[in-house]
VOGU-3710 file (C-alpha; in Angstrom, 3 decimals, decimal comma):
1> mplwlglvpf> 0,000/0,000/0,000  2,818/2,533/0,578  3,933/1,814/-2,983  0,436/2,587/-4,227  0,807/6,090/-2,789  4,059/6,528/-4,681  2,525/5,143/-7,866  -0,265/7,728/-8,097  1,815/10,874/-8,783  4,143/8,899/-11,066
11> avayavtara> 1,226/7,682/-13,217  -0,383/11,125/-13,250  2,910/12,679/-14,339  3,184/10,115/-17,153  -0,340/10,955/-18,319  0,421/14,691/-18,318  3,609/14,057/-20,295  1,808/11,854/-22,824  -1,005/14,356/-23,327  1,544/17,148/-23,801
21> aglgvwetql> 3,249/14,972/-26,432  0,037/14,923/-28,457  -1,450/11,579/-27,391  -5,190/11,422/-26,848  -6,845/10,214/-23,664  -7,491/6,766/-25,138  -3,937/6,439/-26,504  -2,469/7,515/-23,164  -4,635/4,977/-21,337  -3,972/2,195/-23,849
31> msltvfagas> -0,240/2,434/-23,231  -0,778/1,943/-19,502  -3,100/-0,998/-20,120  -0,781/-2,832/-22,506  2,773/-1,707/-21,668  2,504/-1,142/-17,892  6,068/0,114/-17,424  6,433/3,594/-15,968  9,932/4,562/-17,092  9,382/3,121/-20,567
41> qfaaaglfas> 6,065/4,927/-20,942  7,703/8,214/-19,950  10,475/7,627/-22,483  8,036/6,636/-25,228  5,923/9,744/-24,667  9,000/11,941/-24,958  10,098/10,150/-28,123  6,638/10,543/-29,645  6,862/14,279/-28,974  10,264/14,501/-30,690
51> gasalgvvgt> 9,064/12,578/-33,755  11,290/9,541/-33,177  10,902/6,473/-35,366  9,104/3,340/-34,224  12,443/1,513/-34,114  13,874/4,230/-31,877  10,948/3,960/-29,464  11,176/0,156/-29,306  14,965/0,179/-28,896  14,897/2,729/-26,084
61> tfllnvrhvl> 12,143/1,003/-24,144  13,880/-2,358/-24,614  17,022/-1,028/-22,956  14,996/0,429/-20,102  13,186/-2,857/-19,483  16,030/-5,325/-20,012  16,470/-5,439/-16,227  13,352/-7,619/-16,140  15,525/-10,466/-17,416  17,241/-10,422/-14,025
71> yglslsrqlp> 13,907/-10,293/-12,201  12,664/-13,293/-14,167  15,807/-15,315/-13,496  15,601/-14,517/-9,791  11,922/-15,459/-9,510  12,413/-18,670/-11,501  14,848/-19,866/-8,831  12,508/-19,041/-5,960  9,068/-19,770/-7,369  8,251/-22,780/-9,619
81> ltrwertlaa> 5,554/-21,764/-12,115  3,686/-23,421/-14,965  4,029/-22,030/-18,485  0,797/-20,047/-18,360  1,637/-18,729/-14,884  5,040/-17,532/-16,130  3,420/-15,812/-19,117  0,817/-14,062/-16,974  3,283/-13,056/-14,252  5,761/-11,747/-16,838
91> qfltdeaygv> 3,186/-9,445/-18,424  2,383/-7,712/-15,123  5,829/-7,841/-13,512  7,237/-4,500/-12,351  10,125/-3,350/-10,178  7,797/-2,794/-7,250  5,986/-6,142/-7,549  9,313/-7,955/-7,732  10,686/-6,100/-4,710  7,622/-6,737/-2,567
101> svvhgprdpa> 7,499/-10,408/-3,585  11,122/-11,279/-2,841  11,190/-9,306/0,426  7,774/-10,100/1,897  6,703/-13,221/-0,005  8,947/-15,628/1,955  7,595/-14,141/5,214  3,993/-14,975/4,277  2,628/-17,999/6,201  2,194/-19,834/2,889
111> glsfafllga> 5,555/-18,654/1,562  6,124/-16,972/-1,791  3,442/-18,241/-4,172  2,000/-17,417/-7,578  -1,052/-15,936/-5,845  1,157/-13,637/-3,746  3,124/-12,474/-6,816  0,030/-11,941/-8,975  -1,757/-10,121/-6,144  1,127/-7,673/-5,829
121> elslyvvwnl> 1,262/-7,203/-9,593  -2,460/-6,671/-10,190  -2,886/-4,306/-7,247  -0,213/-2,068/-8,756  -1,731/-2,470/-12,242  -5,150/-1,253/-11,090  -3,743/1,757/-9,217  -1,463/2,660/-12,135  -4,286/2,612/-14,669  -6,799/4,488/-12,512
131> stlagalaga> -4,170/7,164/-11,864  -3,289/7,325/-15,556  -6,937/7,928/-16,417  -7,217/10,658/-13,794  -4,081/12,353/-15,078  -5,174/12,092/-18,717  -8,552/13,655/-17,978  -7,253/16,397/-15,661  -3,895/17,033/-17,313  -4,679/20,577/-18,356
141> vlpdpqalgv> -5,040/21,766/-14,757  -2,018/19,926/-13,323  1,492/21,383/-12,933  4,508/20,403/-14,988  5,524/16,774/-14,221  8,963/17,903/-13,092  7,312/20,023/-10,422  5,673/16,931/-8,944  9,042/15,584/-7,824  8,225/12,008/-8,877
151> gvifplaflg> 11,873/11,264/-9,625  12,680/10,611/-5,961  9,670/8,433/-5,119  10,788/5,035/-6,344  14,456/5,243/-5,363  13,256/5,898/-1,803  10,700/3,096/-2,025  13,351/0,642/-3,173  15,725/1,700/-0,461  12,962/0,797/1,970
161> llvplladrl> 12,699/-2,663/0,380  16,484/-3,090/0,278  17,291/-2,289/3,906  15,651/-5,438/5,402  17,783/-7,579/3,059  21,076/-6,153/4,373  21,210/-8,668/7,185  24,956/-9,444/7,061  28,259/-8,024/5,878  28,201/-9,965/2,609
171> nllvaavsgi> 24,866/-8,501/1,492  25,941/-5,043/2,605  29,200/-5,286/0,651  27,511/-6,499/-2,534  24,837/-3,773/-2,283  27,444/-1,065/-1,734  29,667/-2,199/-4,630  26,658/-2,569/-6,946  25,378/0,881/-6,008  28,731/2,547/-6,596
181> gawllarvlp> 29,134/0,664/-9,873  25,683/1,756/-11,039  26,450/5,371/-10,155  29,672/5,281/-12,172  28,093/3,512/-15,159  25,167/5,949/-15,178  27,572/8,705/-16,168  28,254/7,058/-19,534  25,458/4,542/-20,254  21,633/4,599/-20,535
191> gglvillagv> 19,626/3,656/-17,446  18,324/0,219/-18,489  21,791/-0,995/-19,429  23,221/0,375/-16,188  20,757/-1,633/-14,101  21,466/-4,797/-16,091  25,260/-4,490/-15,821  25,209/-3,499/-12,156  22,757/-6,304/-11,371  24,769/-8,978/-13,175
201> ggallgawll> 28,000/-7,642/-11,689  26,548/-7,657/-8,178  25,228/-11,209/-8,626  28,613/-12,451/-9,839  30,377/-10,703/-6,964  27,997/-12,269/-4,449  28,457/-15,731/-5,981  32,249/-15,369/-5,965  32,309/-14,244/-2,336  30,016/-17,108/-1,304
211> trlepqeaga> 32,241/-19,693/-2,978  35,218/-18,318/-1,076  33,456/-18,104/2,272  31,803/-21,538/2,231  35,083/-23,554/2,134  36,446/-21,398/4,961  33,341/-21,990/7,079  33,464/-25,729/6,336  37,115/-25,841/7,450  36,268/-23,965/10,633
//
């Protein structure tokens, strides 16, 4: 529910941006219904406004969303799903749904399940689309999206999800190195690629450290 509160201004800001780019109410809403990816929708709206080609729009949004490969790999190791469950979960998967599922899903009495994951996903989907519709209809009376300060909402939300996972020095070290690496890469690379490289790099670092620590602990 705290993430719902952060989702509302973000979705409204997207709708205002899309309407300013020349998209109609139905087109703005259709993108939220079918794409359901905040950063990619923002980028697409900006590219529409600049007259970018279809290939440019697809390529940019692909880079922004390539991080979902990591989310899918992570969930596949924690949550066995049938083919249709994977297809359905993949369509509605977002950063927030993934974060809530991996942090709070294992703490549920029934453990992380398909129902838990889909519940997180669909609750965010409904809020996102209702907020998009409100923003599309009331866009003319709302301030500039930059004035809404939505850029800080999700980094803070993810920090809140990250902190409970930093239970030992290994996790803290991997998180710190990954964060610094992402900050450095962000100075020269687009955001989606930064997240992918920092995520893969952090995973490899964690695996390497675990393989070194386990023999030492076994010897002790």
